[in-house]
PADRENKOL-581512 format. One record per residue (C-alpha): residue number from 0; x, y, z. Coordinates in Angstrom, 1 decimal. Example, Ala and Ser with C-alpha at 12.3 -4.5 7.8 and 13.67 -1.06 7.14 Angstrom:
+-----+--------+--------+--------+
| num |      u |      v |      w |
+-----+--------+--------+--------+
|   0 |   12.3 |   -4.5 |    7.8 |
|   1 |   13.7 |   -1.1 |    7.1 |
+-----+--------+--------+--------+
***
This chain:
+-----+--------+--------+--------+
| num |      u |      v |      w |
+-----+--------+--------+--------+
|   0 |    9.8 |   55.7 |   28.6 |
|   1 |   13.1 |   53.8 |   28.9 |
|   2 |   14.8 |   50.8 |   28.5 |
|   3 |   17.7 |   48.4 |   30.7 |
|   4 |   20.6 |   48.0 |   29.9 |
|   5 |   20.2 |   44.1 |   29.5 |
|   6 |   17.2 |   44.5 |   26.7 |
|   7 |   19.3 |   47.0 |   25.2 |
|   8 |   22.1 |   44.3 |   25.0 |
|   9 |   19.7 |   41.6 |   23.3 |
|  10 |   18.1 |   44.4 |   21.5 |
|  11 |   21.3 |   45.0 |   19.5 |
|  12 |   22.4 |   41.5 |   18.3 |
|  13 |   18.6 |   40.9 |   16.9 |
|  14 |   18.0 |   44.3 |   15.4 |
|  15 |   20.8 |   45.0 |   12.9 |
|  16 |   19.3 |   48.5 |   12.0 |
|  17 |   20.1 |   49.4 |   15.6 |
|  18 |   22.8 |   48.2 |   15.5 |
|  19 |   24.5 |   50.4 |   13.1 |
|  20 |   22.3 |   53.1 |   14.3 |
|  21 |   24.1 |   52.6 |   18.1 |
|  22 |   27.7 |   52.1 |   16.2 |
|  23 |   27.4 |   55.8 |   13.8 |
|  24 |   26.1 |   57.8 |   17.6 |
|  25 |   29.3 |   56.8 |   19.4 |
|  26 |   31.1 |   57.5 |   16.3 |
|  27 |   29.1 |   61.1 |   17.1 |
|  28 |   30.0 |   61.1 |   20.6 |
|  29 |   33.9 |   60.1 |   20.2 |
|  30 |   34.5 |   62.9 |   17.4 |
|  31 |   32.5 |   65.0 |   20.2 |
|  32 |   35.3 |   63.9 |   22.8 |
|  33 |   37.9 |   65.1 |   20.1 |
|  34 |   36.4 |   68.3 |   19.2 |
|  35 |   34.3 |   70.0 |   21.8 |
|  36 |   35.4 |   67.9 |   25.1 |
|  37 |   39.2 |   69.4 |   25.1 |
|  38 |   38.0 |   72.8 |   25.1 |
|  39 |   36.5 |   72.3 |   28.5 |
|  40 |   40.3 |   71.2 |   29.8 |
|  41 |   42.3 |   73.8 |   27.2 |
|  42 |   42.9 |   76.4 |   29.7 |
|  43 |   44.1 |   74.3 |   32.4 |
|  44 |   46.7 |   72.5 |   30.4 |
|  45 |   48.0 |   75.3 |   28.1 |
|  46 |   48.9 |   76.9 |   31.5 |
|  47 |   50.2 |   73.9 |   33.1 |
|  48 |   48.5 |   73.8 |   36.3 |
|  49 |   47.4 |   69.9 |   35.3 |
|  50 |   49.1 |   67.8 |   32.7 |
|  51 |   47.3 |   66.6 |   29.5 |
|  52 |   46.3 |   63.1 |   31.1 |
|  53 |   45.2 |   63.8 |   34.4 |
|  54 |   43.1 |   66.8 |   32.7 |
|  55 |   41.6 |   64.0 |   30.4 |
|  56 |   41.3 |   61.4 |   33.3 |
|  57 |   39.2 |   65.0 |   35.3 |
|  58 |   37.5 |   65.5 |   32.2 |
|  59 |   36.1 |   62.0 |   32.1 |
|  60 |   34.6 |   62.2 |   35.7 |
|  61 |   33.2 |   65.7 |   35.6 |
|  62 |   31.8 |   65.0 |   32.0 |
|  63 |   29.7 |   62.0 |   33.3 |
|  64 |   28.9 |   64.3 |   36.9 |
|  65 |   27.6 |   66.9 |   34.6 |
|  66 |   25.6 |   64.3 |   32.9 |
|  67 |   24.5 |   62.6 |   35.6 |
|  68 |   23.1 |   65.3 |   38.1 |
|  69 |   21.7 |   67.8 |   35.6 |
|  70 |   19.9 |   65.5 |   33.9 |
|  71 |   18.3 |   64.5 |   37.5 |
|  72 |   18.0 |   67.8 |   37.7 |
|  73 |   16.6 |   68.9 |   34.4 |
|  74 |   17.0 |   66.4 |   31.2 |
|  75 |   15.2 |   69.5 |   29.0 |
|  76 |   18.2 |   70.0 |   26.7 |
|  77 |   17.9 |   66.2 |   25.4 |
|  78 |   14.1 |   66.9 |   25.1 |
|  79 |   14.5 |   69.8 |   23.0 |
|  80 |   17.1 |   68.1 |   20.5 |
|  81 |   14.8 |   64.8 |   20.7 |
|  82 |   11.8 |   66.8 |   19.4 |
|  83 |   13.4 |   69.3 |   17.3 |
|  84 |   12.7 |   67.7 |   13.5 |
|  85 |    9.8 |   65.5 |   12.5 |
|  86 |   11.2 |   62.4 |   10.7 |
|  87 |    7.6 |   61.6 |   10.0 |
|  88 |    5.6 |   58.5 |   10.8 |
|  89 |    7.3 |   55.8 |    9.1 |
|  90 |   10.2 |   54.3 |   11.8 |
|  91 |   12.0 |   52.8 |    8.8 |
|  92 |   12.3 |   55.8 |    6.5 |
|  93 |   12.8 |   58.3 |   10.1 |
|  94 |   16.0 |   56.0 |   11.2 |
|  95 |   17.7 |   55.6 |    7.6 |
|  96 |   17.6 |   59.6 |    8.1 |
|  97 |   18.7 |   59.7 |   11.5 |
|  98 |   21.7 |   57.7 |   10.6 |
|  99 |   22.5 |   59.5 |    7.3 |
| 100 |   22.4 |   62.9 |   10.1 |
| 101 |   24.8 |   61.0 |   12.1 |
| 102 |   27.1 |   60.1 |    9.7 |
| 103 |   27.2 |   63.7 |    7.8 |
| 104 |   28.3 |   65.3 |   11.5 |
| 105 |   31.4 |   62.3 |   11.9 |
| 106 |   32.6 |   63.8 |    8.7 |
| 107 |   32.1 |   67.8 |    8.7 |
| 108 |   33.4 |   67.2 |   12.6 |
| 109 |   36.6 |   64.7 |   11.4 |
| 110 |   37.4 |   67.2 |    8.4 |
| 111 |   37.3 |   70.2 |   11.1 |
| 112 |   39.7 |   68.4 |   13.5 |
| 113 |   41.8 |   67.6 |   10.8 |
| 114 |   42.6 |   71.3 |   10.3 |
| 115 |   42.8 |   71.7 |   14.6 |
| 116 |   39.9 |   73.9 |   14.3 |
| 117 |   37.1 |   73.8 |   17.1 |
| 118 |   33.9 |   73.4 |   15.7 |
| 119 |   30.7 |   72.8 |   17.5 |
| 120 |   29.3 |   69.5 |   17.0 |
| 121 |   26.1 |   70.8 |   18.8 |
| 122 |   25.0 |   73.0 |   15.8 |
| 123 |   26.8 |   70.1 |   13.3 |
| 124 |   24.3 |   68.2 |   15.3 |
| 125 |   21.2 |   70.5 |   15.0 |
| 126 |   22.2 |   70.9 |   11.2 |
| 127 |   22.7 |   67.1 |   10.1 |
| 128 |   18.9 |   66.7 |   11.9 |
| 129 |   17.5 |   69.5 |   10.0 |
| 130 |   18.9 |   68.8 |    6.9 |
| 131 |   17.7 |   64.9 |    7.1 |
| 132 |   14.4 |   66.0 |    8.0 |
| 133 |   14.3 |   68.0 |    5.3 |
| 134 |   15.3 |   65.5 |    2.9 |
| 135 |   12.9 |   63.2 |    4.5 |
| 136 |    9.6 |   65.6 |    4.5 |
| 137 |   10.7 |   67.5 |    1.3 |
| 138 |   10.4 |   70.8 |    2.9 |
| 139 |   10.0 |   72.8 |    5.9 |
| 140 |    7.5 |   71.0 |    7.4 |
| 141 |   10.1 |   68.4 |    9.0 |
| 142 |   11.7 |   71.5 |   11.3 |
| 143 |   10.5 |   72.5 |   14.7 |
| 144 |    9.9 |   76.4 |   14.8 |
| 145 |    9.5 |   76.4 |   18.3 |
| 146 |   12.4 |   74.5 |   19.6 |
| 147 |   14.5 |   75.9 |   16.8 |
| 148 |   14.4 |   79.1 |   18.2 |
| 149 |   15.7 |   77.5 |   21.2 |
| 150 |   19.4 |   76.8 |   19.2 |
| 151 |   19.0 |   80.8 |   17.8 |
| 152 |   19.1 |   82.1 |   21.6 |
| 153 |   21.9 |   79.6 |   22.1 |
| 154 |   23.8 |   80.9 |   19.4 |
| 155 |   23.8 |   84.5 |   21.1 |
| 156 |   23.6 |   83.5 |   24.5 |
| 157 |   27.1 |   81.5 |   24.1 |
| 158 |   28.7 |   84.0 |   21.6 |
| 159 |   28.3 |   87.2 |   23.6 |
| 160 |   27.3 |   86.5 |   26.9 |
| 161 |   30.6 |   84.4 |   27.0 |
| 162 |   32.9 |   87.3 |   25.6 |
| 163 |   31.4 |   89.4 |   27.9 |
| 164 |   31.9 |   87.6 |   31.4 |
| 165 |   35.4 |   86.7 |   30.3 |
| 166 |   35.6 |   90.1 |   29.8 |
| 167 |   33.9 |   91.2 |   33.3 |
| 168 |   35.2 |   88.4 |   35.4 |
| 169 |   39.1 |   88.8 |   34.7 |
| 170 |   38.3 |   92.6 |   35.3 |
| 171 |   37.1 |   91.7 |   38.2 |
| 172 |   39.9 |   89.1 |   39.3 |
| 173 |   42.6 |   91.5 |   38.5 |
| 174 |   40.7 |   94.5 |   40.8 |
| 175 |   40.7 |   91.9 |   43.9 |
| 176 |   44.1 |   90.5 |   43.0 |
| 177 |   46.0 |   93.6 |   42.1 |
| 178 |   47.4 |   94.5 |   45.1 |
| 179 |   49.0 |   90.9 |   46.0 |
| 180 |   52.5 |   89.6 |   44.9 |
| 181 |   51.6 |   87.8 |   42.0 |
| 182 |   54.1 |   84.9 |   42.8 |
| 183 |   52.0 |   84.5 |   46.8 |
| 184 |   49.1 |   84.0 |   44.2 |
| 185 |   50.3 |   81.4 |   41.9 |
| 186 |   49.3 |   78.6 |   43.4 |
| 187 |   46.2 |   79.9 |   44.4 |
| 188 |   45.6 |   80.1 |   40.8 |
| 189 |   46.3 |   76.6 |   40.0 |
| 190 |   44.7 |   74.8 |   42.2 |
| 191 |   41.6 |   77.3 |   41.2 |
| 192 |   41.9 |   76.7 |   37.5 |
| 193 |   42.1 |   72.8 |   37.5 |
| 194 |   39.0 |   73.8 |   40.0 |
| 195 |   37.5 |   75.9 |   36.9 |
| 196 |   38.1 |   72.7 |   34.0 |
| 197 |   36.3 |   70.3 |   36.1 |
| 198 |   33.4 |   72.6 |   36.0 |
| 199 |   33.5 |   73.2 |   32.6 |
| 200 |   33.8 |   69.5 |   32.2 |
| 201 |   31.1 |   69.0 |   34.1 |
| 202 |   28.3 |   71.6 |   32.1 |
| 203 |   29.7 |   70.2 |   29.2 |
| 204 |   28.5 |   66.9 |   29.8 |
| 205 |   25.2 |   68.8 |   31.5 |
| 206 |   24.6 |   70.6 |   27.8 |
| 207 |   26.3 |   68.1 |   25.5 |
| 208 |   26.2 |   64.8 |   27.2 |
| 209 |   22.4 |   65.6 |   26.8 |
| 210 |   22.2 |   66.3 |   23.5 |
| 211 |   23.6 |   63.1 |   22.5 |
| 212 |   22.1 |   60.8 |   24.5 |
| 213 |   18.5 |   62.2 |   23.4 |
| 214 |   19.7 |   61.3 |   19.7 |
| 215 |   20.7 |   58.1 |   21.3 |
| 216 |   17.0 |   57.5 |   23.0 |
| 217 |   15.6 |   58.2 |   19.6 |
| 218 |   17.2 |   55.7 |   17.3 |
| 219 |   16.4 |   53.4 |   19.8 |
| 220 |   12.8 |   54.3 |   19.8 |
| 221 |   12.8 |   54.4 |   16.2 |
| 222 |   14.9 |   50.5 |   15.5 |
| 223 |   12.0 |   49.5 |   17.7 |
| 224 |    9.3 |   50.6 |   15.3 |
| 225 |    7.9 |   53.3 |   18.1 |
| 226 |    8.3 |   56.8 |   16.1 |
| 227 |    5.9 |   58.4 |   18.4 |
| 228 |    7.3 |   58.2 |   21.5 |
| 229 |    6.9 |   62.2 |   23.3 |
| 230 |    9.1 |   61.5 |   26.6 |
| 231 |   11.6 |   59.3 |   28.3 |
| 232 |   13.6 |   58.6 |   31.1 |
| 233 |   17.9 |   58.2 |   30.5 |
| 234 |   18.6 |   55.4 |   31.7 |
| 235 |   22.4 |   55.7 |   34.2 |
| 236 |   24.2 |   52.9 |   31.8 |
| 237 |   23.9 |   55.6 |   28.8 |
| 238 |   25.2 |   58.2 |   30.9 |
| 239 |   28.1 |   55.8 |   31.9 |
| 240 |   28.7 |   55.2 |   28.1 |
| 241 |   28.5 |   58.7 |   26.7 |
| 242 |   31.1 |   59.8 |   29.5 |
| 243 |   33.3 |   56.9 |   28.6 |
| 244 |   33.1 |   57.4 |   25.0 |
| 245 |   33.9 |   61.0 |   25.3 |
| 246 |   36.8 |   60.8 |   27.1 |
| 247 |   38.3 |   58.1 |   24.6 |
| 248 |   38.1 |   60.9 |   21.7 |
| 249 |   39.7 |   63.5 |   24.0 |
| 250 |   42.3 |   60.8 |   24.7 |
| 251 |   42.8 |   60.4 |   21.1 |
| 252 |   42.8 |   63.7 |   19.2 |
| 253 |   42.1 |   66.1 |   21.9 |
| 254 |   45.4 |   67.6 |   21.9 |
| 255 |   44.9 |   69.6 |   18.4 |
| 256 |   42.1 |   71.5 |   19.6 |
| 257 |   43.8 |   72.2 |   23.7 |
| 258 |   46.7 |   73.7 |   21.2 |
| 259 |   44.4 |   76.0 |   19.1 |
| 260 |   42.1 |   77.3 |   22.0 |
| 261 |   44.7 |   77.4 |   25.1 |
| 262 |   47.9 |   78.2 |   23.2 |
| 263 |   47.3 |   79.6 |   19.8 |
| 264 |   44.1 |   81.8 |   20.5 |
| 265 |   45.4 |   83.9 |   23.5 |
| 266 |   48.8 |   83.6 |   25.3 |
| 267 |   47.1 |   82.9 |   28.9 |
| 268 |   48.4 |   83.3 |   32.2 |
| 269 |   46.8 |   81.3 |   35.1 |
| 270 |   44.6 |   83.5 |   36.5 |
| 271 |   43.2 |   84.3 |   32.6 |
| 272 |   42.5 |   80.8 |   32.3 |
| 273 |   40.5 |   80.6 |   35.9 |
| 274 |   38.7 |   83.7 |   34.6 |
| 275 |   37.6 |   81.9 |   31.0 |
| 276 |   36.4 |   78.6 |   32.8 |
| 277 |   34.4 |   80.4 |   35.5 |
| 278 |   32.9 |   82.2 |   33.1 |
| 279 |   32.6 |   79.4 |   30.5 |
| 280 |   30.8 |   77.4 |   33.4 |
| 281 |   28.6 |   80.3 |   34.6 |
| 282 |   27.3 |   80.9 |   31.1 |
| 283 |   26.8 |   76.8 |   30.1 |
| 284 |   25.3 |   76.8 |   33.9 |
| 285 |   22.4 |   79.1 |   32.7 |
| 286 |   21.7 |   77.5 |   30.1 |
| 287 |   21.3 |   74.2 |   30.9 |
| 288 |   18.9 |   75.5 |   33.6 |
| 289 |   16.6 |   77.5 |   31.4 |
| 290 |   16.7 |   74.2 |   28.8 |
| 291 |   18.6 |   76.4 |   25.6 |
| 292 |   21.3 |   73.8 |   23.8 |
| 293 |   24.2 |   76.1 |   23.6 |
| 294 |   28.0 |   75.3 |   21.9 |
| 295 |   30.5 |   74.6 |   25.3 |
| 296 |   32.9 |   75.2 |   21.8 |
| 297 |   31.7 |   78.9 |   21.0 |
| 298 |   31.0 |   79.4 |   24.9 |
| 299 |   34.3 |   78.5 |   26.0 |
| 300 |   36.5 |   79.9 |   23.2 |
| 301 |   34.6 |   83.4 |   23.6 |
| 302 |   34.9 |   83.5 |   27.0 |
| 303 |   38.7 |   83.4 |   26.4 |
| 304 |   38.5 |   85.9 |   23.6 |
| 305 |   37.2 |   88.2 |   26.2 |
| 306 |   39.7 |   87.3 |   28.5 |
| 307 |   42.4 |   88.1 |   25.9 |
| 308 |   40.7 |   91.1 |   24.8 |
| 309 |   40.3 |   92.7 |   28.4 |
| 310 |   44.3 |   92.7 |   28.5 |
| 311 |   44.1 |   94.6 |   24.9 |
| 312 |   42.8 |   93.5 |   21.5 |
| 313 |   46.0 |   92.8 |   20.2 |
| 314 |   46.2 |   90.2 |   23.0 |
| 315 |   44.0 |   87.7 |   20.8 |
| 316 |   45.2 |   86.4 |   17.2 |
| 317 |   42.4 |   87.5 |   15.5 |
| 318 |   43.7 |   85.3 |   12.4 |
| 319 |   42.9 |   81.9 |   14.8 |
| 320 |   39.8 |   83.6 |   15.7 |
| 321 |   38.6 |   83.8 |   12.1 |
| 322 |   39.1 |   80.7 |   10.7 |
| 323 |   37.1 |   79.7 |   14.0 |
| 324 |   34.4 |   81.6 |   13.2 |
| 325 |   34.6 |   81.0 |    9.8 |
| 326 |   33.9 |   77.4 |   10.5 |
| 327 |   31.4 |   78.1 |   12.9 |
| 328 |   29.2 |   80.5 |   10.3 |
| 329 |   29.8 |   77.5 |    8.0 |
| 330 |   28.8 |   74.5 |    9.8 |
| 331 |   24.9 |   74.9 |    9.8 |
| 332 |   24.6 |   75.2 |    5.9 |
| 333 |   27.7 |   72.8 |    5.2 |
| 334 |   26.7 |   70.1 |    7.6 |
| 335 |   22.6 |   70.6 |    7.2 |
| 336 |   23.8 |   70.1 |    3.4 |
| 337 |   25.5 |   66.8 |    3.8 |
| 338 |   23.1 |   65.4 |    6.3 |
| 339 |   20.2 |   66.4 |    3.5 |
| 340 |   22.7 |   64.5 |    0.7 |
| 341 |   23.4 |   61.8 |    2.8 |
| 342 |   19.8 |   61.2 |    3.9 |
| 343 |   18.3 |   61.6 |   -0.2 |
| 344 |   21.1 |   58.7 |   -0.5 |
| 345 |   20.6 |   56.6 |    1.9 |
| 346 |   16.6 |   56.6 |    1.4 |
| 347 |   17.6 |   55.8 |   -2.2 |
| 348 |   19.9 |   52.2 |   -1.2 |
| 349 |   18.2 |   50.7 |    1.1 |
+-----+--------+--------+--------+
***
């Protein structure tokens, strides 16, 4: 099942609940642009391989390409998010709970952005949806355990594989290019890192773009009283809208995250930045092909940690890492609790 752009426009102006849902969903995508999308271009900006505005423009294009190409090949990530929770058989209360979950994500992510900490909107999305479903169903029956286990796999994959690939990649590149005159390789790594940033942006679209489009389609169906849709086709117009809103968020507030990830955590040279991008993109590709929803933030930042640790452990600012890790740990219970409370409040009000 799908929906055309003109049908969507017609429904927005005649269906107030749909309008509210769309505004909140776009708000979450915008916040994702603040906090997650900047991770893709943090290294190539911090090493001055490319300017911030050019990097954002590049990220916009490759976010869309990632959404478009990967959705055509494999839309399993969107389907996983769509089927992760069960809001019950009443589309009205299900829609209220979905709006509460989206509101919780915006609150959580905005607070993390304010402090310049790159939280994971992927995990905030999963936690917010789960908390709202538990509130609506009155227990764990609203959680689809078969889909939720993929989140656990993704958490392990993005953390340990990201770090390991970062460490291994920079070691291999150091071994290959160690005998070359560094001044002669500078130009190569500059352009390679731009390519690596483009690859990360592509894979960010492939992962996070699909997650939020899955929620977008869920909101459209619920607003139309269809709570039993099991499969859907993502329209091209929605891919374009998601990519543009993500890019807008990155251009508005992404610089704090770029500084925290690309400058404060580890001081990177261009060959190290390229290694981190290559490792992160490889990890995201593997997870997207297998349909496992992972965090772009976790993948990229742990890859950078691995790159820094390959030189020496003191190269990593573990104080910055500690702040990030605590935010990651608190995201599930924190955003889940906000989603739960907001769902209870919204149901009581509406």
